[in-house]
N, C-alpha and C positions, 0 to 999 in steps of 0.2 A: 679355240678360245685362248687369248693371251692375257695374262694378268701380270704386268710389270711390277717388280718389287720396288718399294719406295726408295728413292735416291739411288737407283741402280739402273744399269743398262741390261740387267738380266731379266728374262721373261719366263713365265711358267706357261707351258702349253700342254693341253690334253690332246693326245693323239690316239687313234685307234689303228692298230696294225693287225691284220687278219682277224678283225672283229674283237680284239682284246684291247681295252682301254689302258693307256699308260700315261703317267704324268712325267714330263721331262722339263728340265730347266736348262737353259742355254743362253748364249750371248753371241756377239760377233767380235772376232779378233781380226783387225784389219778389214778384209772383205770376206773372211771365211766364218760361217756359222760354226760354233763349237758346242758340244754337249757337256754340261757340267754335272747333271744328275738325272737318273731315271728311276722312278718308283722308290725314291728314298736312298738309293745307292749313289754315292758321290764319286766322281772321277777326280783324283788328286791333280792330275794334269788333264785339262779339258781335251775332249776328243774331237778333232776336226771332222766336220760333216761335209765331205766333198768327194766326188768320184764314186767308183764302185765300193760299197760298204757291206760288211757282214756284221750284224749285231746279234749277239746271243747271250743267253743266261744259262749258267751251269753251276754245279756244285763247286764251291771254292776248293774243296779238298781233293778234287779229281782233275788232274792235268791232262786227261785223255782227249778232251775236246780240242785243245790246241795242237797236240801231237797228231790227231786225226786230220785237222785242218791243214797242217803243213804238208801232210801226205797228199791230200786232195789238190793242193796248190801245185805240188810237184807234178802230179799226173796231168793236170790241166795246162801246165806250162805257164802258170800265173805266179806273180810275186806278192809277198806280204809287204806292203809299203809302210804300214803303221799298225801299232797294237796298243790299245788303252784298256785297262781293266779298272773296275770300280771297287769301292769298299764292299765288304761282305755284309749282306742283309739276310737274315734267316738261313745262314749257311750257303748262300748262293752269291754269285758275282756276275756282273754284266761285263761283256767284252765288246769293244768296237774295233773292227779290223778293217784297215784300208787295203784294198786289193788293186793290182794292176789291171785286172779284168774280172768280170763276174764269173761265178762258178755255175756250170750248167746243171750239176746234180749235187744236192746236199744230203742225199740218202745215207751215206756212210757216217755223216756227222750227227744226224738227228738222234740216234740212240745215246749220244754222249751229252746232250743239252736238254734243258727244260723248254726253252723257246729259242727260235732262230728266225731272223729276217734278213733278207738280202735286198738292198736298194741301191739306186744310182742317183746321186745328187749332183 
Protein backbone atom coordinates (compact mmCIF):
# COMPACT_ATOMS: atom_id res chain seq x y z
CA UNK A 1 0.00 0.00 0.00
CA UNK A 2 1.31 3.44 -0.92
CA UNK A 3 0.07 6.66 0.66
CA UNK A 4 1.80 9.69 -0.90
CA UNK A 5 2.33 12.64 1.38
CA UNK A 6 0.48 15.82 0.36
CA UNK A 7 2.45 18.03 -2.08
CA UNK A 8 5.37 15.61 -2.11
CA UNK A 9 6.89 12.89 -4.23
CA UNK A 10 7.58 10.91 -1.05
CA UNK A 11 5.46 7.80 -0.48
CA UNK A 12 4.73 5.70 2.58
CA UNK A 13 4.83 1.94 2.00
CA UNK A 14 3.97 -0.92 4.34
CA UNK A 15 6.20 -3.91 3.57
CA UNK A 16 6.55 -7.28 5.19
CA UNK A 17 10.03 -8.80 5.36
CA UNK A 18 10.28 -12.36 6.65
CA UNK A 19 6.74 -11.97 8.04
CA UNK A 20 7.48 -8.79 10.03
CA UNK A 21 5.65 -5.60 8.94
CA UNK A 22 7.69 -2.42 8.45
CA UNK A 23 6.69 1.10 7.47
CA UNK A 24 9.12 2.72 5.07
CA UNK A 25 9.18 6.14 3.45
CA UNK A 26 11.06 6.77 0.28
CA UNK A 27 11.22 8.63 -2.97
CA UNK A 28 13.06 8.49 -6.28
CA UNK A 29 16.19 10.54 -6.97
CA UNK A 30 16.87 10.56 -10.70
CA UNK A 31 15.95 6.98 -11.53
CA UNK A 32 17.08 5.43 -8.22
CA UNK A 33 14.62 4.69 -5.40
CA UNK A 34 15.93 5.88 -2.03
CA UNK A 35 14.95 5.06 1.54
CA UNK A 36 14.29 8.05 3.80
CA UNK A 37 12.78 6.38 6.86
CA UNK A 38 12.06 2.93 8.29
CA UNK A 39 9.82 2.40 11.31
CA UNK A 40 10.29 6.00 12.45
CA UNK A 41 14.10 6.01 12.09
CA UNK A 42 15.19 8.70 9.61
CA UNK A 43 18.17 8.58 7.26
CA UNK A 44 19.90 11.99 7.19
CA UNK A 45 21.21 11.08 3.73
CA UNK A 46 18.67 8.96 1.80
CA UNK A 47 19.88 5.39 1.24
CA UNK A 48 19.90 4.27 -2.42
CA UNK A 49 17.99 1.05 -3.03
CA UNK A 50 19.77 -0.71 -5.88
CA UNK A 51 21.95 -3.75 -6.35
CA UNK A 52 22.79 -6.19 -3.55
CA UNK A 53 21.75 -4.68 -0.20
CA UNK A 54 22.05 -5.64 3.41
CA UNK A 55 19.60 -3.92 5.77
CA UNK A 56 19.96 -4.46 9.49
CA UNK A 57 18.91 -3.04 12.86
CA UNK A 58 21.32 -3.08 15.79
CA UNK A 59 22.03 -1.33 19.07
CA UNK A 60 23.41 2.13 18.31
CA UNK A 61 25.96 1.82 21.12
CA UNK A 62 27.47 -1.43 19.77
CA UNK A 63 29.78 -1.05 16.73
CA UNK A 64 30.43 -4.81 16.50
CA UNK A 65 27.88 -5.36 13.70
CA UNK A 66 29.79 -3.18 11.23
CA UNK A 67 33.15 -4.63 12.28
CA UNK A 68 31.82 -8.18 11.83
CA UNK A 69 30.30 -7.23 8.47
CA UNK A 70 33.60 -5.90 7.14
CA UNK A 71 35.26 -9.16 8.17
CA UNK A 72 32.59 -11.18 6.34
CA UNK A 73 33.01 -9.04 3.23
CA UNK A 74 36.77 -9.59 3.30
CA UNK A 75 36.33 -13.38 3.59
CA UNK A 76 33.82 -13.38 0.71
CA UNK A 77 35.95 -11.14 -1.51
CA UNK A 78 33.08 -8.61 -1.67
CA UNK A 79 33.23 -4.85 -1.25
CA UNK A 80 31.20 -2.40 0.81
CA UNK A 81 29.99 0.11 -1.79
CA UNK A 82 27.85 2.35 0.42
CA UNK A 83 26.80 2.66 4.04
CA UNK A 84 23.88 4.67 5.43
CA UNK A 85 22.73 4.69 9.04
CA UNK A 86 19.51 6.06 10.48
CA UNK A 87 18.71 8.14 13.51
CA UNK A 88 18.48 6.21 16.77
CA UNK A 89 15.04 5.03 17.91
CA UNK A 90 14.69 3.17 21.23
CA UNK A 91 18.49 2.74 21.37
CA UNK A 92 18.68 1.08 17.96
CA UNK A 93 19.73 2.17 14.51
CA UNK A 94 19.01 0.87 11.01
CA UNK A 95 21.85 0.47 8.50
CA UNK A 96 21.59 0.06 4.74
CA UNK A 97 24.73 -1.35 3.16
CA UNK A 98 25.35 -1.50 -0.59
CA UNK A 99 27.47 -4.53 -1.51
CA UNK A 100 29.38 -5.55 -4.63
CA UNK A 101 27.94 -9.08 -4.25
CA UNK A 102 25.46 -10.77 -1.89
CA UNK A 103 26.85 -12.65 1.10
CA UNK A 104 26.20 -16.39 1.18
CA UNK A 105 26.23 -16.73 4.97
CA UNK A 106 25.06 -14.17 7.55
CA UNK A 107 25.51 -16.51 10.52
CA UNK A 108 28.43 -14.60 12.07
CA UNK A 109 26.53 -11.32 11.82
CA UNK A 110 23.19 -12.45 13.30
CA UNK A 111 24.35 -12.42 16.98
CA UNK A 112 25.24 -8.71 16.61
CA UNK A 113 21.93 -7.49 15.12
CA UNK A 114 18.25 -7.43 16.06
CA UNK A 115 17.00 -7.88 12.48
CA UNK A 116 18.74 -8.45 9.17
CA UNK A 117 17.59 -8.69 5.56
CA UNK A 118 19.55 -9.23 2.38
CA UNK A 119 17.99 -8.33 -0.95
CA UNK A 120 18.92 -7.53 -4.52
CA UNK A 121 17.10 -4.68 -6.24
